[in-house]
All heavy atoms as a GROMACS GRO file, in nm:
protein
  582
    1ALA      N    1   0.949  -0.487   0.769
    1ALA     CA    2   0.824  -0.457   0.700
    1ALA      C    3   0.710  -0.503   0.790
    1ALA      O    4   0.722  -0.600   0.862
    1ALA     CB    5   0.819  -0.531   0.567
    2SER      N    6   0.604  -0.430   0.785
    2SER     CA    7   0.487  -0.472   0.862
    2SER      C    8   0.366  -0.468   0.769
    2SER      O    9   0.366  -0.399   0.668
    2SER     CB   10   0.464  -0.380   0.982
    2SER     OG   11   0.436  -0.250   0.937
    3THR      N   12   0.266  -0.544   0.805
    3THR     CA   13   0.148  -0.552   0.720
    3THR      C   14   0.026  -0.579   0.806
    3THR      O   15   0.039  -0.626   0.920
    3THR     CB   16   0.166  -0.661   0.612
    3THR    OG1   17   0.056  -0.657   0.524
    3THR    CG2   18   0.182  -0.797   0.672
    4SER      N   19  -0.088  -0.550   0.754
    4SER     CA   20  -0.211  -0.571   0.827
    4SER      C   21  -0.322  -0.604   0.728
    4SER      O   22  -0.326  -0.551   0.618
    4SER     CB   23  -0.248  -0.444   0.904
    4SER     OG   24  -0.378  -0.457   0.959
    5SER      N   25  -0.408  -0.691   0.769
    5SER     CA   26  -0.525  -0.722   0.688
    5SER      C   27  -0.636  -0.628   0.731
    5SER      O   28  -0.673  -0.624   0.848
    5SER     CB   29  -0.567  -0.867   0.710
    5SER     OG   30  -0.691  -0.889   0.647
    6GLY      N   31  -0.687  -0.554   0.637
    6GLY     CA   32  -0.798  -0.464   0.667
    6GLY      C   33  -0.928  -0.541   0.681
    6GLY      O   34  -1.031  -0.484   0.714
    7GLY      N   35  -0.922  -0.669   0.656
    7GLY     CA   36  -1.043  -0.749   0.661
    7GLY      C   37  -1.121  -0.734   0.532
    7GLY      O   38  -1.119  -0.630   0.469
    8ILE      N   39  -1.182  -0.839   0.489
    8ILE     CA   40  -1.261  -0.836   0.367
    8ILE      C   41  -1.403  -0.873   0.404
    8ILE      O   42  -1.428  -0.980   0.460
    8ILE     CB   43  -1.204  -0.934   0.262
    8ILE    CG1   44  -1.063  -0.892   0.222
    8ILE    CG2   45  -1.295  -0.940   0.139
    8ILE    CD1   46  -0.996  -0.989   0.128
    9TRP      N   47  -1.494  -0.785   0.372
    9TRP     CA   48  -1.634  -0.807   0.401
    9TRP      C   49  -1.681  -0.929   0.322
    9TRP      O   50  -1.650  -0.944   0.204
    9TRP     CB   51  -1.712  -0.681   0.365
    9TRP     CG   52  -1.857  -0.689   0.396
    9TRP    CD1   53  -1.912  -0.698   0.521
    9TRP    CD2   54  -1.963  -0.688   0.303
    9TRP    NE1   55  -2.047  -0.702   0.511
    9TRP    CE2   56  -2.082  -0.695   0.377
    9TRP    CE3   57  -1.971  -0.682   0.166
    9TRP    CZ2   58  -2.207  -0.697   0.319
    9TRP    CZ3   59  -2.095  -0.682   0.107
    9TRP    CH2   60  -2.212  -0.690   0.183
   10MET      N   61  -1.749  -1.018   0.384
   10MET     CA   62  -1.805  -1.139   0.324
   10MET      C   63  -1.698  -1.237   0.276
   10MET      O   64  -1.717  -1.311   0.181
   10MET     CB   65  -1.900  -1.104   0.209
   10MET     CG   66  -2.021  -1.027   0.254
   10MET     SD   67  -2.134  -0.984   0.120
   10MET     CE   68  -2.173  -1.142   0.047
   11LYS      N   69  -1.582  -1.238   0.339
   11LYS     CA   70  -1.479  -1.336   0.300
   11LYS      C   71  -1.520  -1.475   0.345
   11LYS      O   72  -1.599  -1.492   0.437
   11LYS     CB   73  -1.343  -1.298   0.357
   11LYS     CG   74  -1.327  -1.328   0.504
   11LYS     CD   75  -1.186  -1.304   0.549
   11LYS     CE   76  -1.174  -1.346   0.694
   11LYS     NZ   77  -1.057  -1.420   0.721
   12CYS      N   78  -1.464  -1.575   0.278
   12CYS     CA   79  -1.495  -1.714   0.314
   12CYS      C   80  -1.435  -1.747   0.449
   12CYS      O   81  -1.320  -1.710   0.476
   12CYS     CB   82  -1.438  -1.807   0.208
   12CYS     SG   83  -1.509  -1.785   0.045
   13PRO      N   84  -1.506  -1.819   0.534
   13PRO     CA   85  -1.451  -1.859   0.663
   13PRO      C   86  -1.325  -1.944   0.643
   13PRO      O   87  -1.320  -2.030   0.556
   13PRO     CB   88  -1.562  -1.944   0.725
   13PRO     CG   89  -1.688  -1.902   0.654
   13PRO     CD   90  -1.646  -1.864   0.516
   14GLY      N   91  -1.221  -1.913   0.721
   14GLY     CA   92  -1.096  -1.988   0.712
   14GLY      C   93  -1.000  -1.937   0.608
   14GLY      O   94  -0.888  -1.987   0.596
   15ARG      N   95  -1.040  -1.838   0.529
   15ARG     CA   96  -0.951  -1.784   0.426
   15ARG      C   97  -0.833  -1.715   0.490
   15ARG      O   98  -0.846  -1.637   0.583
   15ARG     CB   99  -1.024  -1.682   0.338
   15ARG     CG  100  -0.935  -1.620   0.232
   15ARG     CD  101  -1.012  -1.511   0.157
   15ARG     NE  102  -0.930  -1.448   0.056
   15ARG     CZ  103  -0.847  -1.346   0.078
   15ARG    NH1  104  -0.833  -1.297   0.201
   15ARG    NH2  105  -0.777  -1.294  -0.019
   16VAL      N  106  -0.713  -1.745   0.443
   16VAL     CA  107  -0.592  -1.680   0.490
   16VAL      C  108  -0.551  -1.580   0.382
   16VAL      O  109  -0.532  -1.618   0.267
   16VAL     CB  110  -0.478  -1.781   0.514
   16VAL    CG1  111  -0.350  -1.710   0.552
   16VAL    CG2  112  -0.519  -1.880   0.621
   17GLY      N  113  -0.539  -1.456   0.420
   17GLY     CA  114  -0.502  -1.353   0.323
   17GLY      C  115  -0.351  -1.340   0.311
   17GLY      O  116  -0.274  -1.405   0.381
   18PRO      N  117  -0.305  -1.253   0.222
   18PRO     CA  118  -0.163  -1.238   0.196
   18PRO      C  119  -0.085  -1.176   0.312
   18PRO      O  120   0.036  -1.190   0.318
   18PRO     CB  121  -0.158  -1.149   0.072
   18PRO     CG  122  -0.285  -1.071   0.077
   18PRO     CD  123  -0.386  -1.164   0.136
   19SER      N  124  -0.152  -1.108   0.403
   19SER     CA  125  -0.081  -1.044   0.514
   19SER      C  126  -0.006  -1.145   0.599
   19SER      O  127   0.098  -1.114   0.655
   19SER     CB  128  -0.179  -0.968   0.603
   19SER     OG  129  -0.230  -0.857   0.534
   20ALA      N  130  -0.058  -1.265   0.606
   20ALA     CA  131   0.004  -1.368   0.692
   20ALA      C  132   0.112  -1.448   0.621
   20ALA      O  133   0.179  -1.530   0.684
   20ALA     CB  134  -0.104  -1.462   0.742
   21LEU      N  135   0.130  -1.428   0.493
   21LEU     CA  136   0.221  -1.512   0.416
   21LEU      C  137   0.346  -1.436   0.373
   21LEU      O  138   0.338  -1.341   0.294
   21LEU     CB  139   0.149  -1.566   0.292
   21LEU     CG  140   0.023  -1.646   0.322
   21LEU    CD1  141  -0.048  -1.683   0.193
   21LEU    CD2  142   0.056  -1.770   0.402
   22ILE      N  143   0.462  -1.480   0.423
   22ILE     CA  144   0.589  -1.419   0.384
   22ILE      C  145   0.608  -1.439   0.235
   22ILE      O  146   0.590  -1.549   0.183
   22ILE     CB  147   0.705  -1.482   0.462
   22ILE    CG1  148   0.689  -1.456   0.611
   22ILE    CG2  149   0.840  -1.429   0.412
   22ILE    CD1  150   0.784  -1.532   0.699
   23GLY      N  151   0.642  -1.332   0.167
   23GLY     CA  152   0.663  -1.338   0.023
   23GLY      C  153   0.542  -1.293  -0.055
   23GLY      O  154   0.554  -1.252  -0.170
   24ALA      N  155   0.425  -1.300   0.004
   24ALA     CA  156   0.304  -1.258  -0.067
   24ALA      C  157   0.269  -1.114  -0.031
   24ALA      O  158   0.281  -1.025  -0.115
   24ALA     CB  159   0.188  -1.351  -0.032
   25GLY      N  160   0.229  -1.089   0.092
   25GLY     CA  161   0.192  -0.954   0.134
   25GLY      C  162   0.309  -0.872   0.185
   25GLY      O  163   0.305  -0.750   0.187
   26PHE      N  164   0.415  -0.940   0.227
   26PHE     CA  165   0.534  -0.869   0.276
   26PHE      C  166   0.655  -0.959   0.258
   26PHE      O  167   0.643  -1.080   0.247
   26PHE     CB  168   0.518  -0.830   0.424
   26PHE     CG  169   0.526  -0.947   0.517
   26PHE    CD1  170   0.643  -0.974   0.585
   26PHE    CD2  171   0.417  -1.030   0.537
   26PHE    CE1  172   0.651  -1.083   0.671
   26PHE    CE2  173   0.424  -1.138   0.623
   26PHE     CZ  174   0.541  -1.164   0.690
   27ASP      N  175   0.772  -0.897   0.253
   27ASP     CA  176   0.895  -0.974   0.244
   27ASP      C  177   1.010  -0.882   0.283
   27ASP      O  178   0.998  -0.759   0.281
   27ASP     CB  179   0.917  -1.029   0.102
   27ASP     CG  180   1.019  -1.143   0.099
   27ASP    OD1  181   1.034  -1.213   0.201
   27ASP    OD2  182   1.082  -1.162  -0.005
   28GLY      N  183   1.122  -0.941   0.315
   28GLY     CA  184   1.242  -0.866   0.345
   28GLY      C  185   1.364  -0.945   0.301
   28GLY      O  186   1.363  -1.068   0.304
   29LYS      N  187   1.465  -0.876   0.258
   29LYS     CA  188   1.588  -0.941   0.211
   29LYS      C  189   1.708  -0.866   0.265
   29LYS      O  190   1.704  -0.745   0.284
   29LYS     CB  191   1.599  -0.937   0.058
   29LYS     CG  192   1.488  -1.004  -0.017
   29LYS     CD  193   1.515  -1.150  -0.031
   29LYS     CE  194   1.407  -1.212  -0.116
   29LYS     NZ  195   1.348  -1.328  -0.061
   30GLN      N  196   1.814  -0.939   0.284
   30GLN     CA  197   1.944  -0.880   0.313
   30GLN      C  198   2.044  -0.951   0.224
   30GLN      O  199   2.045  -1.073   0.216
   30GLN     CB  200   1.981  -0.900   0.459
   30GLN     CG  201   2.118  -0.844   0.493
   30GLN     CD  202   2.147  -0.849   0.642
   30GLN    OE1  203   2.065  -0.806   0.721
   30GLN    NE2  204   2.261  -0.903   0.679
   31SER      N  205   2.126  -0.874   0.155
   31SER     CA  206   2.222  -0.933   0.063
   31SER      C  207   2.353  -0.857   0.071
   31SER      O  208   2.355  -0.736   0.093
   31SER     CB  209   2.166  -0.925  -0.080
   31SER     OG  210   2.255  -0.986  -0.170
   32VAL      N  211   2.462  -0.930   0.055
   32VAL     CA  212   2.595  -0.869   0.053
   32VAL      C  213   2.632  -0.844  -0.092
   32VAL      O  214   2.629  -0.936  -0.174
   32VAL     CB  215   2.700  -0.960   0.121
   32VAL    CG1  216   2.837  -0.896   0.115
   32VAL    CG2  217   2.660  -0.988   0.265
   33LEU      N  218   2.664  -0.721  -0.124
   33LEU     CA  219   2.703  -0.685  -0.259
   33LEU      C  220   2.850  -0.721  -0.283
   33LEU      O  221   2.922  -0.759  -0.191
   33LEU     CB  222   2.679  -0.536  -0.284
   33LEU     CG  223   2.533  -0.491  -0.268
   33LEU    CD1  224   2.522  -0.341  -0.286
   33LEU    CD2  225   2.442  -0.564  -0.366
   34TYR      N  226   2.894  -0.708  -0.406
   34TYR     CA  227   3.030  -0.749  -0.444
   34TYR      C  228   3.139  -0.679  -0.364
   34TYR      O  229   3.241  -0.738  -0.333
   34TYR     CB  230   3.053  -0.723  -0.593
   34TYR     CG  231   2.961  -0.805  -0.680
   34TYR    CD1  232   2.865  -0.743  -0.758
   34TYR    CD2  233   2.969  -0.943  -0.683
   34TYR    CE1  234   2.780  -0.818  -0.838
   34TYR    CE2  235   2.885  -1.019  -0.761
   34TYR     CZ  236   2.790  -0.955  -0.839
   34TYR     OH  237   2.707  -1.029  -0.916
   35ASP      N  238   3.118  -0.552  -0.330
   35ASP     CA  239   3.222  -0.479  -0.258
   35ASP      C  240   3.210  -0.493  -0.106
   35ASP      O  241   3.282  -0.429  -0.031
   35ASP     CB  242   3.221  -0.331  -0.297
   35ASP     CG  243   3.095  -0.260  -0.254
   35ASP    OD1  244   3.004  -0.324  -0.198
   35ASP    OD2  245   3.086  -0.137  -0.276
   36GLY      N  246   3.120  -0.580  -0.062
   36GLY     CA  247   3.104  -0.603   0.080
   36GLY      C  248   2.994  -0.520   0.145
   36GLY      O  249   2.960  -0.542   0.261
   37ASP      N  250   2.939  -0.423   0.072
   37ASP     CA  251   2.827  -0.346   0.125
   37ASP      C  252   2.707  -0.438   0.145
   37ASP      O  253   2.689  -0.535   0.073
   37ASP     CB  254   2.787  -0.233   0.029
   37ASP     CG  255   2.884  -0.117   0.030
   37ASP    OD1  256   2.970  -0.113   0.120
   37ASP    OD2  257   2.876  -0.033  -0.060
   38ILE      N  258   2.626  -0.404   0.242
   38ILE     CA  259   2.506  -0.483   0.269
   38ILE      C  260   2.385  -0.401   0.228
   38ILE      O  261   2.374  -0.283   0.262
   38ILE     CB  262   2.497  -0.519   0.418
   38ILE    CG1  263   2.614  -0.610   0.456
   38ILE    CG2  264   2.365  -0.588   0.450
   38ILE    CD1  265   2.624  -0.641   0.604
   39ILE      N  266   2.296  -0.463   0.154
   39ILE     CA  267   2.172  -0.398   0.116
   39ILE      C  268   2.058  -0.469   0.189
   39ILE      O  269   2.054  -0.592   0.195
   39ILE     CB  270   2.150  -0.400  -0.037
   39ILE    CG1  271   2.020  -0.329  -0.073
   39ILE    CG2  272   2.153  -0.540  -0.092
   39ILE    CD1  273   1.998  -0.311  -0.221
   40LYS      N  274   1.970  -0.389   0.248
   40LYS     CA  275   1.853  -0.443   0.317
   40LYS      C  276   1.729  -0.384   0.251
   40LYS      O  277   1.722  -0.263   0.231
   40LYS     CB  278   1.856  -0.406   0.465
   40LYS     CG  279   1.973  -0.467   0.539
   40LYS     CD  280   1.976  -0.425   0.683
   40LYS     CE  281   2.098  -0.483   0.753
   40LYS     NZ  282   2.104  -0.444   0.893
   41VAL      N  283   1.635  -0.470   0.216
   41VAL     CA  284   1.515  -0.428   0.144
   41VAL      C  285   1.393  -0.488   0.213
   41VAL      O  286   1.396  -0.604   0.254
   41VAL     CB  287   1.519  -0.478  -0.002
   41VAL    CG1  288   1.395  -0.438  -0.077
   41VAL    CG2  289   1.642  -0.428  -0.074
   42ALA      N  290   1.287  -0.410   0.225
   42ALA     CA  291   1.160  -0.460   0.277
   42ALA      C  292   1.048  -0.409   0.188
   42ALA      O  293   1.057  -0.300   0.132
   42ALA     CB  294   1.139  -0.412   0.420
   43CYS      N  295   0.945  -0.490   0.173
   43CYS     CA  296   0.835  -0.455   0.085
   43CYS      C  297   0.703  -0.502   0.145
   43CYS      O  298   0.694  -0.612   0.198
   43CYS     CB  299   0.858  -0.523  -0.051
   43CYS     SG  300   0.726  -0.495  -0.169
   44CYS      N  301   0.602  -0.416   0.138
   44CYS     CA  302   0.465  -0.453   0.175
   44CYS      C  303   0.377  -0.424   0.055
   44CYS      O  304   0.395  -0.323  -0.012
   44CYS     CB  305   0.416  -0.370   0.293
   44CYS     SG  306   0.495  -0.408   0.446
   45CYS      N  307   0.283  -0.512   0.028
   45CYS     CA  308   0.194  -0.497  -0.088
   45CYS      C  309   0.049  -0.497  -0.044
   45CYS      O  310   0.014  -0.553   0.059
   45CYS     CB  311   0.216  -0.612  -0.185
   45CYS     SG  312   0.383  -0.626  -0.246
   46SER      N  313  -0.032  -0.438  -0.126
   46SER     CA  314  -0.175  -0.435  -0.101
   46SER      C  315  -0.246  -0.458  -0.234
   46SER      O  316  -0.198  -0.414  -0.338
   46SER     CB  317  -0.215  -0.299  -0.042
   46SER     OG  318  -0.354  -0.296  -0.023
   47GLY      N  319  -0.354  -0.528  -0.229
   47GLY     CA  320  -0.429  -0.551  -0.352
   47GLY      C  321  -0.503  -0.683  -0.346
   47GLY      O  322  -0.542  -0.729  -0.240
   48SER      N  323  -0.517  -0.746  -0.461
   48SER     CA  324  -0.588  -0.873  -0.473
   48SER      C  325  -0.504  -0.984  -0.410
   48SER      O  326  -0.402  -1.024  -0.466
   48SER     CB  327  -0.617  -0.904  -0.619
   48SER     OG  328  -0.674  -1.031  -0.632
   49GLY      N  329  -0.547  -1.033  -0.296
   49GLY     CA  330  -0.468  -1.130  -0.221
   49GLY      C  331  -0.439  -1.257  -0.296
   49GLY      O  332  -0.330  -1.313  -0.286
   50GLU      N  333  -0.537  -1.306  -0.372
   50GLU     CA  334  -0.515  -1.431  -0.445
   50GLU      C  335  -0.400  -1.418  -0.544
   50GLU      O  336  -0.317  -1.508  -0.557
   50GLU     CB  337  -0.644  -1.474  -0.517
   50GLU     CG  338  -0.749  -1.534  -0.426
   50GLU     CD  339  -0.809  -1.437  -0.325
   50GLU    OE1  340  -0.817  -1.316  -0.353
   50GLU    OE2  341  -0.847  -1.483  -0.217
   51HIS      N  342  -0.393  -1.307  -0.613
   51HIS     CA  343  -0.284  -1.286  -0.709
   51HIS      C  344  -0.151  -1.266  -0.637
   51HIS      O  345  -0.047  -1.317  -0.682
   51HIS     CB  346  -0.314  -1.167  -0.801
   51HIS     CG  347  -0.427  -1.193  -0.894
   51HIS    ND1  348  -0.552  -1.143  -0.872
   51HIS    CD2  349  -0.433  -1.268  -1.007
   51HIS    CE1  350  -0.631  -1.184  -0.969
   51HIS    NE2  351  -0.562  -1.260  -1.052
   52MET      N  352  -0.153  -1.195  -0.528
   52MET     CA  353  -0.030  -1.171  -0.453
   52MET      C  354   0.025  -1.302  -0.398
   52MET      O  355   0.146  -1.323  -0.397
   52MET     CB  356  -0.055  -1.071  -0.340
   52MET     CG  357  -0.079  -0.931  -0.393
   52MET     SD  358  -0.144  -0.813  -0.273
   52MET     CE  359  -0.068  -0.854  -0.123
   53MET      N  360  -0.063  -1.390  -0.354
   53MET     CA  361  -0.018  -1.519  -0.300
   53MET      C  362   0.033  -1.610  -0.411
   53MET      O  363   0.134  -1.677  -0.396
   53MET     CB  364  -0.132  -1.587  -0.224
   53MET     CG  365  -0.166  -1.518  -0.093
   53MET     SD  366  -0.293  -1.602   0.002
   53MET     CE  367  -0.442  -1.550  -0.080
   54ARG      N  368  -0.035  -1.610  -0.523
   54ARG     CA  369   0.004  -1.698  -0.634
   54ARG      C  370   0.142  -1.662  -0.688
   54ARG      O  371   0.223  -1.748  -0.717
   54ARG     CB  372  -0.099  -1.691  -0.746
   54ARG     CG  373  -0.062  -1.781  -0.865
   54ARG     CD  374  -0.169  -1.781  -0.971
   54ARG     NE  375  -0.288  -1.845  -0.916
   54ARG     CZ  376  -0.412  -1.799  -0.936
   54ARG    NH1  377  -0.434  -1.692  -1.010
   54ARG    NH2  378  -0.515  -1.861  -0.882
   55TYR      N  379   0.168  -1.532  -0.702
   55TYR     CA  380   0.293  -1.488  -0.766
   55TYR      C  381   0.397  -1.438  -0.667
   55TYR      O  382   0.503  -1.393  -0.708
   55TYR     CB  383   0.263  -1.381  -0.871
   55TYR     CG  384   0.173  -1.434  -0.979
   55TYR    CD1  385   0.041  -1.394  -0.987
   55TYR    CD2  386   0.218  -1.529  -1.069
   55TYR    CE1  387  -0.043  -1.444  -1.085
   55TYR    CE2  388   0.136  -1.580  -1.167
   55TYR     CZ  389   0.005  -1.537  -1.175
   55TYR     OH  390  -0.078  -1.588  -1.271
   56ARG      N  391   0.368  -1.445  -0.536
   56ARG     CA  392   0.460  -1.398  -0.431
   56ARG      C  393   0.513  -1.259  -0.466
   56ARG      O  394   0.633  -1.236  -0.482
   56ARG     CB  395   0.573  -1.498  -0.412
   56ARG     CG  396   0.527  -1.633  -0.363
   56ARG     CD  397   0.638  -1.734  -0.345
   56ARG     NE  398   0.754  -1.721  -0.432
   56ARG     CZ  399   0.764  -1.773  -0.556
   56ARG    NH1  400   0.664  -1.838  -0.607
   56ARG    NH2  401   0.874  -1.756  -0.627
   57LEU      N  402   0.420  -1.166  -0.480
   57LEU     CA  403   0.450  -1.031  -0.528
   57LEU      C  404   0.558  -0.960  -0.446
   57LEU      O  405   0.652  -0.904  -0.501
   57LEU     CB  406   0.323  -0.947  -0.531
   57LEU     CG  407   0.337  -0.805  -0.582
   57LEU    CD1  408   0.385  -0.806  -0.728
   57LEU    CD2  409   0.206  -0.731  -0.570
   58ALA      N  410   0.546  -0.962  -0.314
   58ALA     CA  411   0.644  -0.892  -0.231
   58ALA      C  412   0.784  -0.951  -0.247
   58ALA      O  413   0.883  -0.878  -0.254
   58ALA     CB  414   0.602  -0.896  -0.084
   59GLN      N  415   0.793  -1.083  -0.257
   59GLN     CA  416   0.922  -1.148  -0.276
   59GLN      C  417   0.984  -1.107  -0.410
   59GLN      O  418   1.103  -1.078  -0.419
   59GLN     CB  419   0.907  -1.300  -0.270
   59GLN     CG  420   1.038  -1.374  -0.289
   59GLN     CD  421   1.019  -1.524  -0.289
   59GLN    OE1  422   0.908  -1.575  -0.302
   59GLN    NE2  423   1.127  -1.596  -0.273
   60GLN      N  424   0.903  -1.104  -0.514
   60GLN     CA  425   0.954  -1.065  -0.645
   60GLN      C  426   1.003  -0.920  -0.646
   60GLN      O  427   1.104  -0.890  -0.708
   60GLN     CB  428   0.846  -1.085  -0.752
   60GLN     CG  429   0.821  -1.230  -0.784
   60GLN     CD  430   0.731  -1.248  -0.903
   60GLN    OE1  431   0.735  -1.170  -0.998
   60GLN    NE2  432   0.648  -1.350  -0.899
   61CYS      N  433   0.933  -0.833  -0.576
   61CYS     CA  434   0.976  -0.692  -0.568
   61CYS      C  435   1.110  -0.680  -0.497
   61CYS      O  436   1.201  -0.611  -0.544
   61CYS     CB  437   0.870  -0.608  -0.496
   61CYS     SG  438   0.719  -0.585  -0.589
   62CYS      N  439   1.125  -0.746  -0.383
   62CYS     CA  440   1.252  -0.741  -0.309
   62CYS      C  441   1.365  -0.800  -0.391
   62CYS      O  442   1.475  -0.742  -0.398
   62CYS     CB  443   1.239  -0.816  -0.176
   62CYS     SG  444   1.146  -0.727  -0.051
   63ASP      N  445   1.340  -0.914  -0.455
   63ASP     CA  446   1.444  -0.976  -0.538
   63ASP      C  447   1.487  -0.884  -0.652
   63ASP      O  448   1.605  -0.875  -0.684
   63ASP     CB  449   1.394  -1.110  -0.595
   63ASP     CG  450   1.383  -1.218  -0.490
   63ASP    OD1  451   1.438  -1.201  -0.380
   63ASP    OD2  452   1.318  -1.320  -0.519
   64ALA      N  453   1.390  -0.816  -0.714
   64ALA     CA  454   1.422  -0.726  -0.825
   64ALA      C  455   1.508  -0.609  -0.779
   64ALA      O  456   1.602  -0.570  -0.849
   64ALA     CB  457   1.292  -0.674  -0.889
   65ILE      N  458   1.481  -0.555  -0.663
   65ILE     CA  459   1.560  -0.443  -0.612
   65ILE      C  460   1.703  -0.488  -0.581
   65ILE      O  461   1.800  -0.421  -0.617
   65ILE     CB  462   1.493  -0.380  -0.488
   65ILE    CG1  463   1.362  -0.313  -0.528
   65ILE    CG2  464   1.588  -0.282  -0.419
   65ILE    CD1  465   1.276  -0.272  -0.412
   66VAL      N  466   1.718  -0.603  -0.516
   66VAL     CA  467   1.851  -0.654  -0.483
   66VAL      C  468   1.928  -0.683  -0.612
   66VAL      O  469   2.045  -0.645  -0.626
   66VAL     CB  470   1.842  -0.781  -0.395
   66VAL    CG1  471   1.977  -0.850  -0.384
   66VAL    CG2  472   1.790  -0.745  -0.257
   67THR      N  473   1.865  -0.747  -0.709
   67THR     CA  474   1.931  -0.778  -0.837
   67THR      C  475   1.972  -0.651  -0.909
   67THR      O  476   2.082  -0.642  -0.964
   67THR     CB  477   1.837  -0.862  -0.926
   67THR    OG1  478   1.806  -0.982  -0.858
   67THR    CG2  479   1.902  -0.894  -1.059
   68HIS      N  480   1.886  -0.550  -0.906
   68HIS     CA  481   1.919  -0.423  -0.971
   68HIS      C  482   2.043  -0.361  -0.907
   68HIS      O  483   2.132  -0.313  -0.976
   68HIS     CB  484   1.800  -0.326  -0.960
   68HIS     CG  485   1.831  -0.189  -1.006
   68HIS    ND1  486   1.842  -0.157  -1.140
   68HIS    CD2  487   1.856  -0.075  -0.938
   68HIS    CE1  488   1.872  -0.028  -1.151
   68HIS    NE2  489   1.881   0.023  -1.030
   69GLU      N  490   2.050  -0.362  -0.776
   69GLU     CA  491   2.166  -0.304  -0.707
   69GLU      C  492   2.293  -0.382  -0.737
   69GLU      O  493   2.400  -0.325  -0.755
   69GLU     CB  494   2.141  -0.297  -0.556
   69GLU     CG  495   2.040  -0.193  -0.515
   69GLU     CD  496   2.080  -0.052  -0.556
   69GLU    OE1  497   2.198  -0.014  -0.539
   69GLU    OE2  498   1.993   0.021  -0.605
   70GLN      N  499   2.282  -0.515  -0.744
   70GLN     CA  500   2.400  -0.597  -0.777
   70GLN      C  501   2.448  -0.568  -0.919
   70GLN      O  502   2.568  -0.558  -0.942
   70GLN     CB  503   2.366  -0.746  -0.761
   70GLN     CG  504   2.349  -0.787  -0.617
   70GLN     CD  505   2.295  -0.928  -0.602
   70GLN    OE1  506   2.234  -0.982  -0.694
   70GLN    NE2  507   2.317  -0.986  -0.486
   71CYS      N  508   2.355  -0.555  -1.014
   71CYS     CA  509   2.392  -0.525  -1.152
   71CYS      C  510   2.454  -0.386  -1.163
   71CYS      O  511   2.552  -0.366  -1.234
   71CYS     CB  512   2.270  -0.534  -1.244
   71CYS     SG  513   2.210  -0.701  -1.268
   72LYS      N  514   2.395  -0.291  -1.091
   72LYS     CA  515   2.447  -0.154  -1.094
   72LYS      C  516   2.591  -0.150  -1.039
   72LYS      O  517   2.677  -0.087  -1.097
   72LYS     CB  518   2.355  -0.064  -1.009
   72LYS     CG  519   2.382   0.084  -1.026
   72LYS     CD  520   2.268   0.168  -0.968
   72LYS     CE  521   2.259   0.154  -0.819
   72LYS     NZ  522   2.164   0.249  -0.758
   73GLN      N  523   2.616  -0.224  -0.933
   73GLN     CA  524   2.750  -0.227  -0.875
   73GLN      C  525   2.847  -0.298  -0.968
   73GLN      O  526   2.962  -0.254  -0.983
   73GLN     CB  527   2.747  -0.294  -0.738
   73GLN     CG  528   2.879  -0.278  -0.665
   73GLN     CD  529   2.875  -0.344  -0.530
   73GLN    OE1  530   2.845  -0.462  -0.522
   73GLN    NE2  531   2.904  -0.268  -0.427
   74ALA      N  532   2.805  -0.406  -1.033
   74ALA     CA  533   2.893  -0.479  -1.124
   74ALA      C  534   2.933  -0.391  -1.242
   74ALA      O  535   3.047  -0.396  -1.288
   74ALA     CB  536   2.823  -0.604  -1.174
   75ARG      N  537   2.841  -0.308  -1.290
   75ARG     CA  538   2.874  -0.217  -1.401
   75ARG      C  539   2.981  -0.117  -1.358
   75ARG      O  540   3.070  -0.085  -1.434
   75ARG     CB  541   2.748  -0.142  -1.446
   75ARG     CG  542   2.661  -0.220  -1.540
   75ARG     CD  543   2.559  -0.130  -1.601
   75ARG     NE  544   2.487  -0.053  -1.501
   75ARG     CZ  545   2.359  -0.069  -1.471
   75ARG    NH1  546   2.287  -0.158  -1.535
   75ARG    NH2  547   2.300   0.004  -1.380
   76HIS      N  548   2.970  -0.065  -1.237
   76HIS     CA  549   3.069   0.033  -1.188
   76HIS      C  550   3.206  -0.031  -1.170
   76HIS      O  551   3.307   0.035  -1.189
   76HIS     CB  552   3.023   0.096  -1.058
   76HIS     CG  553   2.908   0.191  -1.075
   76HIS    ND1  554   2.919   0.307  -1.147
   76HIS    CD2  555   2.782   0.186  -1.031
   76HIS    CE1  556   2.803   0.370  -1.146
   76HIS    NE2  557   2.716   0.297  -1.076
   77GLN      N  558   3.211  -0.157  -1.134
   77GLN     CA  559   3.341  -0.224  -1.115
   77GLN      C  560   3.411  -0.249  -1.247
   77GLN      O  561   3.532  -0.253  -1.253
   77GLN     CB  562   3.320  -0.355  -1.041
   77GLN     CG  563   3.290  -0.335  -0.894
   77GLN     CD  564   3.277  -0.467  -0.820
   77GLN    OE1  565   3.269  -0.574  -0.880
   77GLN    NE2  566   3.275  -0.460  -0.688
   78LYS      N  567   3.335  -0.266  -1.355
   78LYS     CA  568   3.395  -0.294  -1.485
   78LYS      C  569   3.453  -0.170  -1.549
   78LYS      O  570   3.539  -0.179  -1.635
   78LYS     CB  571   3.291  -0.355  -1.579
   78LYS     CG  572   3.256  -0.497  -1.543
   78LYS     CD  573   3.157  -0.555  -1.641
   78LYS     CE  574   3.121  -0.696  -1.601
   78LYS     NZ  575   3.025  -0.757  -1.695
   79THR      N  576   3.407  -0.052  -1.508
   79THR     CA  577   3.457   0.072  -1.569
   79THR      C  578   3.578   0.124  -1.498
   79THR      O  579   3.616   0.089  -1.394
   79THR     CB  580   3.348   0.181  -1.570
   79THR    OG1  581   3.305   0.204  -1.436
   79THR    CG2  582   3.233   0.139  -1.658
   0.00000   0.00000   0.00000
């Protein structure tokens, strides 16, 4: 995943935006599923940086996708 700060006009000096923070503006995951398959997920987000940093939006998105795939695979194994 890649990300870039478009810059914010009149931002406070020294402010670090979400682009520089893993889990906030971008994240990536690799996970091994139950059957040995590997899932790789990357996410980039754009929006209100303060909220993205507080809630680690990109990390939550990647985690949700990996969890969804694991649940989907577990359902198929039970049938």
